[in-house]
Backbone bond lengths (Angstrom), bond angles and torsions (degrees), N, CA, C in turn:
res aa  C-N    CA-C-N  psi(-1)  N-CA   C-N-CA  omega(-1)  CA-C   N-CA-C  phi
1 M - - - 1.440 - - 1.526 111.65 -
2 H 1.340 116.62 -47.48 1.461 120.33 179.54 1.519 111.23 -64.57
3 E 1.325 117.03 -35.53 1.463 120.83 179.85 1.519 110.43 -63.67
4 A 1.329 117.07 -38.68 1.465 121.10 179.09 1.524 110.59 -65.57
5 L 1.326 118.04 -41.12 1.464 121.56 178.60 1.528 110.87 -65.28
6 I 1.316 115.94 -40.51 1.466 120.15 178.09 1.519 109.92 -64.46
7 A 1.320 117.24 -42.88 1.463 121.19 179.35 1.527 111.13 -62.39
8 V 1.313 117.85 -42.62 1.461 121.93 178.84 1.532 110.05 -65.17
9 A 1.321 116.95 -42.77 1.470 120.62 179.01 1.519 111.15 -63.15
10 L 1.328 117.19 -42.38 1.468 120.44 178.15 1.519 111.55 -65.28
11 L 1.318 117.16 -40.67 1.468 120.99 177.27 1.525 110.65 -63.17
12 A 1.330 117.01 -44.05 1.467 121.09 178.69 1.530 110.74 -61.87
13 A 1.328 116.88 -42.01 1.466 120.59 178.27 1.527 111.10 -64.19
14 A 1.310 117.70 -40.18 1.470 121.46 179.45 1.525 110.87 -65.51
15 V 1.328 117.43 -42.03 1.471 121.05 178.13 1.523 109.83 -64.62
16 W 1.335 117.47 -43.67 1.464 121.23 178.65 1.530 110.67 -59.87
17 M 1.339 117.12 -45.84 1.467 121.81 -179.39 1.528 110.74 -63.28
18 W 1.310 116.82 -42.75 1.463 120.89 178.58 1.525 110.48 -60.42
19 R 1.350 117.39 -44.85 1.468 120.74 179.93 1.524 111.51 -65.57
20 E 1.327 117.75 -40.71 1.464 120.79 178.23 1.530 111.29 -64.63
21 N 1.318 117.01 -40.92 1.466 120.42 177.49 1.519 110.69 -63.84
22 L 1.326 117.49 -42.23 1.461 121.30 178.41 1.521 110.62 -63.26
23 R 1.324 117.32 -43.81 1.468 121.80 179.36 1.538 111.05 -62.68
24 A 1.325 117.08 -43.05 1.462 120.58 179.19 1.523 110.75 -65.59
25 R 1.323 117.76 -41.24 1.470 120.99 179.85 1.529 110.68 -64.70
26 E 1.324 117.33 -41.46 1.464 120.28 178.06 1.530 111.12 -63.34
27 A 1.327 117.29 -40.50 1.472 120.86 177.64 1.523 110.47 -65.01
28 A 1.328 117.35 -40.76 1.466 121.03 178.99 1.529 110.95 -66.06
29 T 1.318 117.05 -38.60 1.469 120.60 177.73 1.524 110.55 -63.28
30 R 1.333 117.17 -45.55 1.471 120.32 177.75 1.529 111.12 -61.16
31 A 1.347 116.80 -42.45 1.467 120.67 -179.76 1.525 110.69 -65.55
32 G 1.315 117.64 -41.37 1.462 120.93 177.46 1.519 111.83 -61.67
33 R 1.313 115.69 -43.90 1.468 120.32 178.37 1.526 110.59 -63.00
34 R 1.348 116.90 -42.62 1.473 120.72 -179.45 1.519 112.21 -63.08
35 I 1.351 117.62 -45.64 1.463 118.68 -178.57 1.529 110.53 -66.87
36 C 1.312 116.82 -34.67 1.468 119.22 177.09 1.522 110.61 -66.15
37 D 1.332 117.05 -45.58 1.468 120.44 177.73 1.521 111.17 -59.92
38 A 1.325 117.35 -42.96 1.463 121.85 -178.36 1.523 112.14 -65.66
39 N 1.335 117.40 -24.83 1.468 121.19 -178.40 1.523 112.71 -108.09
40 D 1.321 117.01 13.45 1.470 122.97 177.62 1.521 112.99 53.07
41 V 1.337 115.73 43.61 1.462 121.16 173.32 1.524 107.84 -121.57
42 Q 1.325 115.94 162.18 1.455 121.30 -176.77 1.529 111.13 -91.64
43 F 1.325 116.12 125.57 1.467 123.08 176.37 1.532 106.53 -79.84
44 L 1.323 116.81 110.98 1.457 121.27 -173.70 1.526 111.67 -86.23
45 D 1.287 116.62 149.58 1.466 125.67 174.49 1.527 113.51 66.29
46 E 1.334 118.32 -4.74 1.463 123.16 177.98 1.523 113.91 54.17
47 T 1.335 116.80 30.13 1.456 119.48 -179.89 1.521 111.17 -156.94
48 V 1.318 115.79 171.77 1.462 123.67 174.49 1.528 107.79 -122.91
49 S 1.319 115.73 162.48 1.469 119.21 175.69 1.524 109.11 -129.84
50 L 1.319 115.27 142.80 1.456 121.00 -178.78 1.524 109.56 -68.77
51 A 1.329 115.88 123.63 1.463 121.13 179.86 1.524 111.73 -102.39
52 R 1.342 115.54 -32.20 1.470 118.94 -177.35 1.525 108.97 -161.17
53 M 1.316 115.78 147.74 1.458 121.08 175.78 1.527 107.69 -140.49
54 N 1.336 115.73 127.91 1.458 120.61 177.36 1.526 108.69 -150.72
55 F 1.310 117.65 -173.16 1.450 121.93 -179.81 1.512 110.45 -102.31
56 G 1.327 115.70 146.34 1.454 122.40 175.68 1.517 109.21 -137.31
57 W 1.318 115.68 -177.98 1.455 121.58 -176.81 1.514 109.57 -130.92
58 N 1.328 116.67 126.57 1.467 121.88 173.00 1.525 108.87 -137.90
59 G 1.324 115.22 50.16 1.452 121.52 -173.77 1.519 111.29 95.85
60 R 1.303 114.90 -17.85 1.470 123.18 173.77 1.523 107.04 -157.78
61 V 1.292 117.21 164.24 1.464 121.20 -179.95 1.526 108.35 -69.29
62 A 1.338 115.96 133.69 1.461 121.52 179.10 1.522 108.86 -143.78
63 L 1.320 115.41 150.24 1.459 119.67 174.59 1.517 109.63 -72.29
64 V 1.323 116.09 137.69 1.451 122.58 175.17 1.525 106.27 -114.61
65 R 1.337 115.54 119.03 1.456 121.17 -179.00 1.517 109.00 -114.01
66 S 1.320 116.94 128.45 1.460 122.17 176.54 1.521 108.03 -105.91
67 Y 1.323 115.62 125.90 1.461 122.07 -178.22 1.520 110.04 -115.24
68 R 1.304 115.62 139.70 1.461 123.13 176.98 1.522 107.79 -102.85
69 F 1.327 115.64 142.88 1.460 120.35 172.07 1.515 108.29 -140.63
70 D 1.311 116.26 160.01 1.458 121.72 179.61 1.516 109.81 -111.04
71 Y 1.325 114.61 146.65 1.452 120.97 177.22 1.524 108.94 -142.42
72 S 1.331 115.39 164.90 1.457 120.73 -179.34 1.520 109.43 -136.13
73 T 1.323 115.70 139.71 1.466 119.65 177.79 1.523 112.45 -87.04
74 D 1.342 117.38 -25.67 1.462 120.20 -177.20 1.533 114.14 -136.11
75 G 1.311 117.79 6.37 1.461 121.19 -179.44 1.516 113.56 87.27
76 A 1.329 117.51 -12.97 1.466 121.01 -179.24 1.526 111.65 -108.35
77 D 1.324 116.71 -23.89 1.467 119.80 -179.62 1.528 109.39 -99.45
78 R 1.300 115.31 171.90 1.476 121.22 179.39 1.522 107.38 -145.91
79 A 1.336 115.83 127.53 1.460 121.57 177.96 1.524 107.79 -133.25
80 A 1.331 116.16 161.60 1.460 121.15 -177.28 1.520 110.85 -106.63
81 G 1.328 115.39 144.97 1.452 122.66 174.12 1.518 109.64 -123.41
82 L 1.321 115.90 174.70 1.457 121.65 -174.83 1.526 110.33 -137.21
83 V 1.327 115.57 136.00 1.466 122.74 170.96 1.522 106.78 -127.83
84 V 1.338 116.98 129.59 1.462 121.45 178.29 1.525 107.84 -114.72
85 V 1.330 115.23 126.27 1.458 122.63 -179.37 1.526 107.82 -115.77
86 Q 1.338 116.29 124.99 1.467 120.89 176.47 1.521 107.93 -115.27
87 G 1.322 115.62 120.09 1.457 118.93 -173.04 1.516 107.24 63.46
88 G 1.313 117.63 -117.10 1.458 121.65 177.10 1.516 113.71 -112.05
89 S 1.343 117.53 12.41 1.465 121.26 -174.63 1.524 111.98 -115.29
90 I 1.331 115.48 142.17 1.458 121.29 172.26 1.528 106.39 -75.93
91 I 1.332 117.24 121.51 1.466 119.03 -179.59 1.521 112.31 -109.96
92 H 1.327 117.21 -14.46 1.465 119.92 179.86 1.516 108.58 -159.39
93 I 1.317 115.25 140.66 1.464 120.35 174.97 1.512 108.06 -149.50
94 Q 1.316 116.25 138.91 1.459 118.74 179.22 1.519 111.16 -156.02
95 L 1.310 114.32 150.21 1.453 121.03 167.83 1.512 106.17 -87.55
96 G 1.305 117.70 141.10 1.462 121.57 -173.35 1.512 108.52 94.37
97 W 1.288 116.38 150.15 1.466 122.24 -178.01 1.511 108.27 -101.94
98 P 1.323 119.30 128.70 1.467 120.53 -177.37 1.524 112.03 -69.42
99 E 1.320 115.67 151.00 1.467 120.95 177.08 1.518 110.18 -58.78
100 K 1.325 115.64 -43.74 1.462 120.60 179.25 1.520 107.50 -120.27
101 L 1.313 116.36 120.37 1.459 121.29 -179.83 1.517 109.06 -71.81
102 H 1.340 117.19 134.81 1.464 123.30 -179.98 1.495 111.40 -50.72
């Protein structure tokens, strides 16, 4: 009986984590597209990729996810940008890749 409850709890936690990761990635993709549009550069591949995930603090413990995206100024070059999502909020976005990742 206890094993079944543990299995259900673990499954629920995995589904919750998957949904939170999907929500954060979608927010990072929108933010990447917006900063590219605002700076008249091309948002390449129409997506972001997870570069780092750790814990941060914003009044409570929250996951901090750093996403990398690529953009181009003329269609021939390729540069990297960064979007950082803490919990469900965008806390940092930049064109160019930082020397030291947050």
